[in-house]
C-alpha positions as CSV (number, residue, x, y, z in Angstrom):
1,X,-32.0,16.6,-19.3
2,X,-30.4,19.8,-20.4
3,X,-31.0,21.7,-17.0
4,X,-29.2,18.5,-15.5
5,X,-26.4,19.1,-17.9
6,X,-26.1,22.6,-17.0
7,X,-26.3,22.1,-13.6
8,X,-23.5,19.5,-13.6
9,X,-21.1,21.8,-15.5
10,X,-21.8,24.7,-13.4
11,X,-20.8,22.7,-10.3
12,X,-17.8,21.8,-12.1
13,X,-16.9,25.3,-13.1
14,X,-13.4,26.3,-11.7
15,X,-14.2,29.7,-10.4
16,X,-11.1,31.7,-9.0
17,X,-11.0,32.0,-5.3
18,X,-10.7,35.9,-5.9
19,X,-14.3,35.6,-7.5
20,X,-15.8,34.0,-4.5
21,X,-14.0,36.5,-2.1
22,X,-15.5,39.3,-4.3
23,X,-18.8,37.8,-4.2
24,X,-18.9,37.6,-0.4
25,X,-18.1,41.4,-0.2
26,X,-21.1,42.1,-2.3
27,X,-23.3,39.8,-0.5
28,X,-22.5,41.2,2.9
29,X,-23.9,44.3,1.4
30,X,-27.1,43.2,0.2
31,X,-26.0,43.1,-3.6
32,X,-25.9,40.3,-6.3
33,X,-23.0,39.5,-8.5
34,X,-22.6,37.4,-11.5
35,X,-19.8,36.1,-13.3
36,X,-20.8,36.8,-16.9
37,X,-19.9,37.1,-20.4
38,X,-16.6,35.3,-21.9
39,X,-15.4,34.3,-18.5
40,X,-18.4,31.9,-18.3
41,X,-18.2,30.9,-22.1
42,X,-14.9,29.8,-21.6
43,X,-15.2,28.0,-18.1
44,X,-18.2,26.1,-19.6
45,X,-16.2,25.1,-22.6
46,X,-13.3,24.0,-20.0
47,X,-15.7,22.1,-18.1
48,X,-17.3,20.1,-20.8
49,X,-13.7,19.3,-22.1
50,X,-14.5,21.1,-25.6
51,X,-11.7,23.6,-24.9
52,X,-8.8,24.7,-22.8
53,X,-9.3,28.3,-23.6
54,X,-9.0,30.7,-21.0
55,X,-10.4,34.4,-21.5
56,X,-7.9,35.5,-18.8
57,X,-9.5,38.4,-17.1
58,X,-12.9,37.9,-14.9
59,X,-16.0,39.7,-15.8
60,X,-18.8,40.5,-13.3
61,X,-22.2,42.3,-13.4
62,X,-24.1,43.5,-10.7
63,X,-27.2,45.3,-9.4
64,X,-24.8,47.6,-7.3
65,X,-24.2,51.3,-8.9
66,X,-20.7,52.3,-9.8
67,X,-20.3,54.3,-6.5
68,X,-21.4,51.4,-4.3
69,X,-18.9,49.0,-6.1
70,X,-16.1,51.2,-5.4
71,X,-17.1,51.4,-1.5
72,X,-17.2,47.6,-1.7
73,X,-13.9,46.9,-3.2
74,X,-12.0,50.0,-1.2
75,X,-9.4,48.3,0.9
76,X,-9.5,44.8,-0.7
77,X,-8.5,45.6,-4.1
78,X,-4.8,46.2,-4.7
79,X,-5.5,48.6,-7.3
80,X,-8.7,50.3,-8.7
81,X,-9.0,52.3,-12.0
82,X,-12.4,54.2,-12.8
83,X,-12.0,54.9,-16.5
84,X,-15.0,53.1,-17.4
85,X,-17.3,54.3,-14.5
86,X,-19.3,56.6,-17.1
87,X,-20.3,53.2,-18.6
88,X,-20.9,51.5,-15.0
89,X,-17.4,49.8,-15.1
90,X,-15.0,49.5,-12.3
91,X,-11.9,47.9,-12.7
92,X,-9.4,46.3,-10.2
93,X,-6.6,44.2,-9.3
94,X,-6.6,41.4,-6.6
95,X,-3.9,38.7,-6.3
96,X,-2.5,39.3,-9.8
97,X,-5.9,38.9,-11.5
98,X,-7.7,41.6,-13.2
99,X,-11.4,42.0,-12.7
100,X,-14.2,44.3,-14.1
101,X,-17.4,44.9,-12.3
102,X,-20.2,46.6,-14.4
103,X,-23.6,47.7,-13.1
104,X,-26.5,45.8,-14.9
105,X,-27.1,47.8,-18.3
106,X,-30.3,48.7,-20.3
107,X,-28.6,51.1,-22.9
108,X,-30.3,52.5,-26.0
109,X,-28.4,53.7,-29.2
110,X,-28.9,56.2,-31.6
111,X,-28.5,54.1,-34.7
112,X,-25.4,56.4,-36.2
113,X,-22.7,55.8,-33.9
114,X,-21.5,52.8,-31.4
115,X,-22.0,55.2,-28.5
116,X,-24.9,54.0,-26.0
117,X,-27.2,56.4,-24.2
118,X,-26.0,54.7,-20.7
119,X,-28.7,53.5,-18.7
120,X,-28.4,51.3,-15.9
121,X,-30.9,48.0,-15.3
122,X,-32.3,46.4,-12.4
123,X,-31.9,42.8,-13.8
124,X,-29.5,40.3,-15.0
125,X,-31.9,39.2,-17.8
126,X,-32.1,42.7,-19.0
127,X,-28.5,43.0,-19.0
128,X,-27.8,39.8,-20.9
129,X,-30.3,40.5,-23.8
130,X,-28.1,43.5,-24.8
131,X,-25.0,41.4,-25.1
132,X,-23.5,40.3,-28.5
133,X,-24.0,36.5,-28.6
134,X,-25.9,34.2,-26.9
135,X,-22.7,32.1,-25.9
136,X,-21.7,35.4,-24.1
137,X,-25.1,35.9,-22.5
138,X,-24.7,33.4,-19.9
139,X,-24.0,34.3,-16.0
140,X,-23.3,32.3,-12.7
141,X,-24.7,33.9,-9.7
142,X,-22.1,33.9,-7.2
143,X,-23.9,35.5,-4.2
144,X,-26.5,33.1,-3.5
145,X,-26.4,29.8,-1.3
146,X,-25.5,28.2,-4.2
147,X,-24.3,28.9,-7.5
148,X,-27.0,29.6,-10.2
149,X,-26.9,29.3,-13.9
150,X,-28.7,32.2,-15.8
151,X,-29.2,31.2,-19.6
152,X,-32.2,33.0,-20.8
153,X,-31.1,32.8,-24.3
154,X,-29.9,29.1,-24.7
155,X,-26.3,30.1,-24.9
156,X,-25.5,26.6,-23.4
157,X,-27.2,24.8,-26.0
158,X,-25.7,27.2,-28.7
159,X,-22.0,26.2,-27.2
160,X,-22.7,22.5,-27.5
161,X,-23.9,22.8,-30.9
162,X,-21.4,25.3,-32.0
163,X,-23.9,27.9,-32.9
164,X,-23.4,31.8,-33.1
165,X,-26.7,33.5,-32.5
166,X,-27.8,36.8,-30.9
167,X,-29.9,37.2,-27.8
168,X,-32.1,39.8,-29.6
169,X,-32.8,40.0,-33.4
170,X,-29.3,40.3,-35.2
171,X,-30.7,43.3,-37.0
172,X,-31.4,45.0,-33.7
173,X,-28.0,43.8,-32.2
174,X,-25.9,44.8,-35.2
175,X,-27.7,47.9,-35.7
176,X,-26.7,48.8,-32.0
177,X,-23.2,48.1,-32.5
178,X,-22.1,47.0,-36.1
179,X,-18.6,45.9,-34.8
180,X,-20.6,42.8,-33.6
181,X,-20.6,41.6,-37.2
182,X,-16.8,41.7,-37.3
183,X,-16.8,40.2,-33.9
184,X,-19.0,37.3,-35.3
185,X,-16.2,36.5,-37.8
186,X,-13.5,36.7,-35.1
187,X,-15.5,34.0,-32.9
188,X,-15.7,31.9,-35.9
189,X,-12.0,32.1,-36.3
190,X,-11.5,31.5,-32.5
191,X,-13.9,29.2,-31.5
192,X,-14.7,27.4,-34.9
193,X,-18.5,28.2,-34.5
194,X,-20.9,28.4,-37.4
195,X,-23.3,31.5,-37.5
196,X,-26.9,31.0,-37.5
197,X,-28.4,31.7,-41.0
198,X,-30.2,34.8,-39.6
199,X,-26.8,36.3,-38.2
200,X,-25.3,35.8,-41.6
201,X,-28.2,37.2,-43.6
202,X,-28.1,40.1,-41.3
203,X,-24.4,40.5,-41.8
204,X,-25.1,40.5,-45.5
205,X,-27.6,43.2,-45.6
206,X,-26.2,45.3,-43.0
207,X,-22.5,45.1,-43.9
208,X,-22.1,48.8,-45.1
209,X,-22.8,49.7,-41.4
210,X,-19.4,48.7,-40.6
211,X,-18.4,52.2,-42.1
212,X,-19.7,53.7,-38.5
213,X,-16.8,52.0,-36.9
214,X,-13.2,53.5,-36.4
215,X,-10.2,51.8,-38.4
216,X,-8.5,51.4,-34.9
217,X,-11.4,49.2,-33.5
218,X,-11.7,47.2,-36.9
219,X,-8.1,46.2,-36.9
220,X,-8.2,45.0,-33.3
221,X,-11.1,42.7,-34.3
222,X,-9.5,41.6,-37.5
223,X,-6.1,41.0,-35.6
224,X,-8.0,38.7,-33.4
225,X,-9.5,36.9,-36.2
226,X,-6.0,36.5,-38.3
227,X,-4.4,34.9,-34.9
228,X,-7.5,32.6,-34.0
229,X,-7.2,28.7,-34.7
230,X,-9.6,28.9,-37.6
231,X,-8.7,32.2,-39.5
232,X,-9.7,30.9,-42.9
233,X,-13.4,30.4,-41.7
234,X,-13.5,34.0,-40.3
235,X,-12.0,35.5,-43.6
236,X,-14.4,33.3,-45.9
237,X,-17.4,34.7,-43.7
238,X,-16.1,38.4,-44.3
239,X,-15.9,37.8,-48.0
240,X,-19.5,36.0,-48.4
241,X,-21.1,38.8,-46.4
242,X,-19.4,41.5,-48.0
243,X,-17.9,42.8,-44.8
244,X,-14.5,42.3,-46.3
245,X,-15.2,45.1,-48.7
246,X,-14.9,47.3,-45.6
247,X,-11.8,45.7,-43.9
248,X,-9.6,44.0,-46.4
249,X,-11.2,44.7,-50.0
250,X,-8.3,43.4,-51.7
251,X,-8.9,39.8,-50.7
252,X,-12.3,39.3,-52.3
253,X,-10.8,41.1,-55.2
254,X,-8.5,38.0,-55.7
255,X,-11.6,35.7,-56.7
256,X,-10.6,36.0,-60.3
257,X,-12.5,34.2,-63.0
258,X,-10.6,31.4,-64.2
259,X,-9.7,31.6,-67.8
260,X,-10.8,28.9,-70.3
261,X,-7.6,27.3,-70.7
262,X,-7.3,27.1,-66.7
263,X,-3.8,28.8,-66.9
264,X,-4.1,30.0,-63.4
265,X,-5.5,29.1,-60.1
266,X,-8.1,31.1,-58.3
267,X,-5.9,33.5,-56.6
268,X,-8.4,33.8,-53.6
269,X,-8.5,30.2,-52.6
270,X,-4.6,29.8,-53.3
271,X,-4.2,32.6,-51.0
272,X,-6.2,31.0,-48.1
273,X,-4.3,27.7,-48.6
274,X,-0.9,29.5,-48.6
275,X,-2.1,31.1,-45.2
276,X,-3.2,27.6,-43.9
277,X,0.1,26.1,-45.0
278,X,2.0,28.7,-43.3
279,X,0.4,28.4,-39.9
280,X,1.2,24.8,-39.9
281,X,4.8,26.0,-40.2
282,X,4.5,28.0,-37.0
283,X,6.5,27.0,-34.2
284,X,5.9,29.6,-31.5
285,X,2.3,30.5,-31.3
286,X,0.3,32.3,-34.1
287,X,2.7,34.7,-35.9
288,X,0.5,37.7,-37.3
289,X,3.3,39.0,-39.6
290,X,3.4,35.6,-41.5
291,X,-0.3,35.2,-41.5
292,X,-0.8,38.6,-43.1
293,X,2.0,38.1,-45.6
294,X,0.4,34.8,-46.8
295,X,-3.0,36.2,-46.9
296,X,-1.6,39.3,-49.0
297,X,1.2,37.9,-51.0
298,X,-0.6,37.7,-54.2
299,X,-3.3,41.0,-54.0
300,X,-1.1,42.4,-56.7
301,X,-2.5,39.8,-59.3
302,X,-5.5,41.3,-60.3
303,X,-4.1,44.7,-61.3
304,X,-1.2,43.0,-63.3
305,X,-3.2,40.2,-65.0
306,X,-2.5,39.9,-68.5
307,X,-3.3,37.7,-71.4
308,X,-0.2,36.9,-73.4
309,X,-0.1,36.3,-77.3
310,X,0.2,32.6,-76.6
311,X,-2.9,32.8,-74.6
312,X,-1.0,32.3,-71.4
313,X,-1.9,34.4,-68.4
314,X,0.9,36.6,-66.9
315,X,1.0,38.6,-63.4
316,X,4.4,40.4,-64.1
317,X,5.6,42.4,-61.2
318,X,2.7,41.5,-58.9
319,X,4.9,41.0,-55.8
320,X,6.0,44.8,-56.6
321,X,2.5,46.1,-57.0
322,X,1.4,43.8,-54.1
323,X,3.7,45.3,-51.6
324,X,2.6,48.8,-52.2
325,X,-0.9,47.6,-51.9
326,X,-0.3,46.0,-48.9
327,X,1.2,49.0,-47.3
328,X,-1.9,51.2,-48.1
329,X,-4.3,48.6,-46.8
330,X,-2.3,48.0,-43.6
331,X,-1.7,51.9,-43.0
332,X,-5.5,52.3,-43.4
333,X,-6.1,49.9,-40.6
334,X,-3.5,51.8,-38.4
335,X,-1.3,48.7,-37.9
336,X,2.0,49.8,-36.5
337,X,4.9,50.7,-38.7
338,X,7.4,47.9,-38.2
339,X,4.6,45.3,-38.7
340,X,3.7,47.1,-42.0
341,X,7.4,47.2,-43.1
342,X,7.7,43.6,-42.4
343,X,4.6,42.3,-44.1
344,X,5.3,44.2,-47.3
345,X,9.0,43.1,-47.5
346,X,7.9,39.5,-47.2
347,X,5.2,40.1,-49.9
348,X,8.0,41.8,-52.1
349,X,10.4,39.0,-51.6
350,X,8.2,36.0,-51.8
351,X,8.9,35.6,-55.7
352,X,12.6,36.0,-55.4
353,X,13.2,32.2,-54.8
354,X,11.9,31.1,-58.1
355,X,14.9,32.9,-59.8
356,X,17.0,30.1,-58.2
357,X,15.9,27.5,-60.7
358,X,18.1,24.1,-59.8
359,X,20.6,26.2,-58.1
360,X,22.3,28.5,-60.6
361,X,22.7,31.4,-58.2
362,X,26.0,32.8,-57.2
363,X,27.3,33.1,-53.9
364,X,26.7,36.8,-54.4
365,X,22.9,36.2,-55.2
366,X,22.6,34.1,-52.1
367,X,24.1,36.7,-50.1
368,X,21.6,39.1,-51.2
369,X,18.8,37.1,-50.5
370,X,19.8,36.8,-46.8
371,X,20.7,40.4,-46.4
372,X,17.4,41.6,-48.2
373,X,15.4,39.5,-46.0
374,X,17.4,40.3,-42.9
375,X,15.7,39.1,-39.7
376,X,12.7,38.2,-41.7
377,X,14.6,35.3,-43.3
378,X,13.1,32.5,-41.1
379,X,9.6,34.0,-42.1
380,X,10.3,34.1,-45.6
381,X,11.5,30.5,-45.5
382,X,8.1,29.6,-44.4
383,X,6.1,31.8,-46.6
384,X,8.2,30.5,-49.8
385,X,7.6,27.0,-48.8
386,X,4.0,27.3,-48.1
387,X,3.6,29.1,-51.6
388,X,3.3,25.8,-53.0
389,X,-0.3,24.6,-53.8
390,X,0.2,22.8,-56.8
391,X,-1.5,19.1,-57.2
392,X,1.4,18.1,-59.2
393,X,3.3,16.0,-56.7
394,X,6.6,15.9,-58.7
395,X,6.7,19.6,-59.1
396,X,6.1,20.2,-55.6
397,X,8.6,17.8,-54.5
398,X,11.1,19.3,-56.8
399,X,10.3,22.9,-55.3
400,X,10.6,21.8,-51.9
401,X,14.0,20.2,-52.9
402,X,15.4,23.3,-54.5
403,X,14.6,25.3,-51.5
404,X,16.2,22.7,-49.4
405,X,19.3,23.4,-51.6
406,X,19.0,27.1,-51.1
407,X,18.8,26.7,-47.3
408,X,21.7,24.4,-47.3
409,X,23.8,26.9,-49.2
410,X,22.9,29.6,-46.8
411,X,23.8,27.3,-44.0
412,X,27.2,26.9,-45.7
413,X,27.8,30.4,-46.3
414,X,27.0,31.0,-42.6
415,X,29.9,28.8,-41.6
416,X,32.2,30.8,-43.7
417,X,31.2,34.3,-43.2
418,X,28.9,36.3,-41.0
419,X,26.2,36.1,-43.3
420,X,23.3,37.6,-40.9
421,X,25.3,40.9,-40.5
422,X,26.8,41.7,-43.9
423,X,28.8,44.9,-43.7
424,X,31.5,46.5,-46.0
425,X,34.9,45.4,-45.1
426,X,35.4,49.0,-44.4
427,X,33.0,51.4,-42.2
428,X,32.3,54.8,-42.8
429,X,35.0,56.3,-40.5
430,X,37.6,54.2,-42.2
431,X,36.6,55.3,-45.6
432,X,36.8,59.0,-44.7
433,X,40.2,58.4,-43.1
434,X,41.6,56.8,-46.3
435,X,40.1,59.2,-48.5
436,X,40.6,62.1,-46.5
437,X,37.0,63.3,-47.1
438,X,34.4,64.7,-44.9
439,X,31.1,63.3,-43.6
440,X,28.7,63.7,-46.8
441,X,27.4,61.9,-49.8
442,X,30.6,60.8,-51.1
443,X,31.1,58.8,-48.0
444,X,27.7,57.1,-48.7
445,X,28.6,56.4,-52.2
446,X,31.8,54.7,-51.3
447,X,30.2,52.9,-48.5
448,X,27.4,51.4,-51.0
449,X,30.2,50.4,-53.6
450,X,32.1,48.4,-50.7
451,X,28.9,46.8,-49.6
452,X,28.3,45.8,-53.3
453,X,31.8,44.4,-53.5
454,X,31.4,42.5,-50.3
455,X,28.0,40.9,-51.4
456,X,29.6,39.9,-55.0
457,X,33.0,38.8,-53.7
458,X,32.7,37.9,-50.2
459,X,34.9,39.0,-47.2
460,X,38.1,40.8,-48.2
461,X,41.1,41.2,-46.1
462,X,42.0,44.9,-44.9
463,X,44.6,45.6,-47.6
464,X,42.5,44.1,-50.6
465,X,39.7,46.2,-49.3
466,X,41.8,49.5,-49.1
467,X,43.3,48.7,-52.7
468,X,39.5,48.4,-54.1
469,X,38.3,51.6,-52.3
470,X,41.1,53.7,-54.0
471,X,40.7,52.4,-57.3
472,X,36.9,53.1,-57.1
473,X,37.9,56.8,-55.6
474,X,40.1,57.4,-58.5
475,X,37.3,56.9,-61.1
476,X,34.5,58.4,-59.3
477,X,35.6,61.2,-56.8
């Protein structure tokens, strides 16, 4: 029955014409060519209607050696690159499609790095056993008289059951390449799979092996996990197995014990729920900045947790501490500076709204809120609204109404002023001209004073601004 299902799915696989063209060239020279890995996995998922996911690039494996691959694609491929040729991989482009062809591999690893001793193999079965997971260890032969499905490790059944397992023992697989443990969590997030019990056990026992992997590679996998369809599941797997200690240790550290008076939520669970609620508010695909901010917005709480004299628990200034901790962690993971700055600013600002109360803020306070958020304002709106996980419906409704009120006031001020680009009513050149001073610290002080006036009082006409500047200069210069 299963073989019939496999054959039916393979018959329906949407293999691009460029793949068949390439296969014909290999067959003409007496070589085998297989579509393999994520290309097959996602094609099977589409064929069964389980997913519309498209892995994008096409991956192939072959018995041809690298120099033979180069000869086969020469004159047919529009571009060829051989940066991976030491590992048996030739990259090429044809009809706008990126393809990678790799010679069968039978590598061995030294157990101390993830750099293999490259050895070419002779069979597709030998190649597939060295792959990370069974769902990625399926292949479709394209060079025979008909397409042949190759699945020696039960990847098709694993896909149907949503199970993530390894072709070899997980201990051997993860010892060869510890990054595969993080990839397991990434696939849980992307595909919604459940890891096999032996995979979870090996990840737990071997979590410390992840220290062999560079921060850049860890960050790449963690990013894919965060922008997957089920990031909470991936993060929970990281925390449950101990891998999170080597990626984002601040996240499992939020698993605070609930005090006897139940005066605070479990911060870890709360943060995961906030992240999920923020994801529900995304409007243009996965937003890594928002998701990271939602996950990390409360990481300063463990360090600031205090029991007050009245028995209540407080986390004073946890947003300040959390922003600093966030910067340190994201830098350690080698994220780009712009992303680090944005996530940290959102963490820093996420509590600001709670001073709004029932609308007591002055217009100047609203202006400062908008100015401090800058281009992050829409994300801040989503983060703040998501940071409400209370089960008290009345309180939750009140918080959302209050935020509605703040957004209404921002919209009203936008009509009256250029709220998204608040600047002093006098620029630096005009300040120097009016005060007769050269460029220097005094100009900066005057500029900041005029900006503060703009925030406090709103727009002034030129005459009012000049009077205010001269009055300040008389007392400070």
